[in-house]
matplotlib code that plots the C-alpha trace (Angstrom):
import matplotlib.pyplot as plt

x = [-49.2, -51.0, -47.8, -46.1, -48.9, -48.9, -45.1, -45.3, -48.0, -46.0, -42.9, -44.9, -46.4, -42.9, -41.5, -44.4, -43.9, -40.2, -40.8, -43.3, -41.0, -38.1, -40.2, -41.3, -37.8, -36.6, -39.3, -38.5, -34.7, -35.2, -37.4, -34.9, -32.0, -33.7, -35.3, -33.7, -30.1, -28.7, -29.5, -29.7, -26.8, -26.5, -26.5, -28.6, -25.5, -26.3, -22.7, -23.3, -22.3, -26.0, -26.7, -23.8, -25.0, -28.6, -27.6, -29.5, -29.5, -28.1, -30.4, -28.3, -29.1, -31.3, -33.8, -34.2, -34.3, -37.3, -39.4, -41.9, -42.5, -45.8, -43.8, -41.3, -44.0, -45.9, -42.6, -41.9, -45.4, -45.6, -42.0, -40.1, -37.6, -35.6, -36.9, -39.4, -42.8, -43.2, -47.0, -48.2, -44.7, -44.7, -47.6, -48.2, -47.1, -43.9, -43.2, -44.0, -41.7, -38.9, -39.2, -39.2, -36.0, -34.5, -35.3, -33.7, -30.4, -29.7]
y = [-46.3, -43.5, -41.5, -44.4, -44.9, -41.1, -41.1, -44.1, -42.4, -39.2, -41.2, -43.1, -39.8, -38.3, -41.3, -41.3, -37.6, -38.0, -41.0, -39.1, -36.1, -38.3, -40.1, -36.8, -35.5, -38.7, -38.5, -34.8, -35.6, -38.4, -36.3, -33.4, -35.6, -37.2, -34.1, -30.9, -31.5, -31.5, -27.8, -26.6, -28.6, -31.1, -28.3, -25.7, -23.8, -23.9, -25.1, -27.6, -27.1, -27.0, -24.3, -22.2, -22.5, -21.6, -19.0, -20.7, -18.7, -20.3, -20.8, -18.2, -15.4, -12.6, -13.3, -16.9, -16.1, -13.8, -16.5, -18.3, -22.0, -21.4, -19.3, -22.1, -24.7, -22.6, -22.0, -25.7, -26.6, -24.1, -23.5, -20.2, -18.8, -21.8, -24.1, -26.6, -27.2, -30.3, -30.2, -33.5, -35.1, -34.9, -34.7, -31.5, -33.5, -34.5, -30.9, -29.6, -32.1, -31.4, -27.7, -28.2, -30.3, -27.6, -24.9, -27.0, -26.9, -23.3]
z = [3.8, 2.0, 1.8, 0.1, -2.4, -3.1, -3.6, -6.0, -8.1, -8.3, -9.4, -12.0, -13.4, -13.6, -15.4, -17.9, -18.6, -19.1, -21.5, -23.6, -23.8, -24.9, -27.5, -29.0, -29.1, -30.7, -33.4, -34.1, -34.1, -36.6, -38.9, -38.6, -39.5, -42.4, -44.0, -42.6, -41.5, -45.1, -45.3, -41.7, -40.4, -37.5, -34.9, -36.8, -37.9, -41.6, -42.1, -44.9, -48.5, -49.5, -46.8, -48.0, -51.6, -50.7, -48.2, -45.3, -42.1, -39.0, -36.0, -34.1, -36.6, -35.4, -38.2, -37.1, -33.4, -33.9, -35.5, -33.4, -33.5, -35.4, -38.0, -38.5, -38.8, -41.4, -43.4, -43.3, -44.4, -47.2, -48.1, -48.0, -50.4, -51.7, -49.0, -50.4, -48.9, -46.8, -46.5, -47.9, -47.5, -43.7, -41.2, -39.2, -36.1, -37.8, -38.9, -35.4, -33.7, -36.1, -35.5, -31.7, -32.1, -34.3, -31.8, -29.0, -30.8, -29.6]

ax = plt.figure().add_subplot(projection="3d")
ax.plot(x, y, z, "-o")
ax.set_aspect("equal")
plt.show()
């Protein structure tokens, strides 16, 4: 009986973790699609007309690969080069989740 209860608790914990991870990715994906995709592309390839005009680097470039999550969050908050600042337009949580989603596109 104890083994069954323990198994059920482990299963419930796993389901809860998976659900929270999916929700965070969904929120990050939604923010990315609404605010970032027009320049960075659906797959982070910087293959949009805007990206080409602004010379946006693809996620696969060595310069982008060397950036940490914290670097990307800071650049998104404060702006960098031609990229506008999103501080005040998005919460830090929204920016962080969008960055996590962007980095998952590799």
